[in-house]
C-alpha positions in Angstrom: -2.1 -11.3 7.3 -2.9 -10.0 10.6 -6.1 -11.1 12.5 -9.1 -9.4 11.7 -11.0 -6.6 14.0 -14.4 -6.7 13.7 -15.4 -4.2 16.0 -13.8 -0.6 15.5 -14.4 1.7 18.3 -15.5 5.4 17.2 -12.7 7.8 17.4 -12.9 11.3 17.9 -12.6 13.3 14.8 -9.5 15.4 14.8 -9.8 18.5 13.2 -7.5 19.1 10.3 -6.3 21.8 7.8 -6.6 22.0 4.2 -2.9 21.5 4.0 -2.9 18.3 6.1 -6.0 16.8 4.2 -3.5 17.5 0.7 -1.0 15.7 2.6 -3.1 12.4 3.4 -4.6 12.9 0.2 -1.3 12.4 -1.5 -0.4 9.3 0.5 -3.5 8.1 -0.6 -3.3 8.9 -4.3 0.5 7.4 -4.0 -0.8 3.9 -3.3 -4.0 4.4 -5.5 -1.8 2.4 -8.4 -1.4 -1.3 -8.7 1.7 -1.2 -9.3 2.8 0.9 -6.8 1.2 -1.6 -4.3 3.1 -4.5 -5.9 6.4 -2.5 -5.8 5.7 -2.0 -1.6 4.7 -5.7 -1.4 7.9 -6.8 -2.9 9.9 -4.2 -0.5 8.0 -5.5 2.8 11.0 -8.2 2.4 13.6 -6.0 2.5 15.9 -3.3 0.5 15.9 -3.9 -3.0 17.6 -2.1 -6.6 15.5 -0.8 -9.2 16.5 -3.6 -11.5 15.8 -6.3 -9.1 12.3 -4.7 -8.4 11.6 -4.2 -11.8 12.3 -7.9 -13.0 9.9 -8.8 -9.7 7.0 -7.2 -10.6 7.5 -7.7 -14.4 7.9 -4.0 -15.4 10.4 -2.0 -17.1 13.1 -0.5 -15.0 12.2 3.1 -15.9 8.7 2.4 -15.2 9.5 1.0 -11.9 11.5 3.9 -11.2 8.8 6.5 -11.8 6.6 5.1 -9.2 9.4 4.5 -7.1 9.9 8.5 -7.1 6.0 8.8 -6.7 6.6 6.4 -3.5 9.6 8.3 -2.3 8.0 11.9 -2.9 4.8 10.6 -0.2 7.6 9.6 2.2 6.9 5.9 2.0 10.4 5.2 0.9 14.1 5.8 1.3 16.7 5.8 -1.3 20.3 4.6 -0.9 22.7 5.1 -3.7 25.9 2.5 -4.2 27.8 3.4 -7.3 25.8 3.5 -10.4 22.9 1.1 -8.2 19.9 2.8 -6.7 18.4 0.7 -3.8 15.3 1.5 -2.4 13.6 0.3 1.0 10.4 1.2 3.5 10.4 4.7 4.8 7.3 4.4 6.7 6.1 0.5 7.9 2.7 2.1 8.2 1.8 1.5 5.1 1.4 -2.2 6.0 -0.5 -1.8 9.0 -3.0 0.3 6.2 -2.8 -2.3 3.6 -3.5 -5.1 6.5 -6.5 -2.9 7.4 -8.0 -2.6 4.0 -7.4 -6.1 3.1 -9.1 -7.2 6.5 -12.4 -5.2 5.6 -12.2 -6.5 1.9 -12.5 -10.2 3.2 -15.1 -9.3 5.8 -17.3 -7.6 2.7 -16.8 -10.4 0.4 -17.5 -13.2 3.1 -20.6 -11.3 3.7 -21.6 -11.0 -0.2 -20.9 -14.9 -0.5 -23.1 -15.4 2.7 -26.0 -13.1 1.3 -25.6 -15.2 -2.3 -25.6 -18.5 -0.6 -28.7 -17.4 1.3 -30.6 -16.0 -2.0 -29.8 -19.6 -3.6 -30.8 -21.7 -0.7 -34.3 -19.6 -1.0 
């Protein structure tokens, strides 16, 4: 995981159309399923076939294919066909930056909660 940033500078809000907000929501929705996050994590290592992904994430090929379609439709994956085998890879590496940011914030939050619990137990 990348180094955590404690202080984030305030940013100027960007005006967004309803259509743009729908696209953003679709991207977050695509990442809202734990199996899809596991698939993305596996693809961080490089291109993989559907059957290899199914085996590595512990799911069935039809189920993985369904989730791959959602991620592809959201613009996160690209698909390559070779004979009867479909291979998937990351189309937008920014997905990992987003995951790193969220993980970093979760770690910060959990560390703060542990600190608060420890302080409470000492009191």
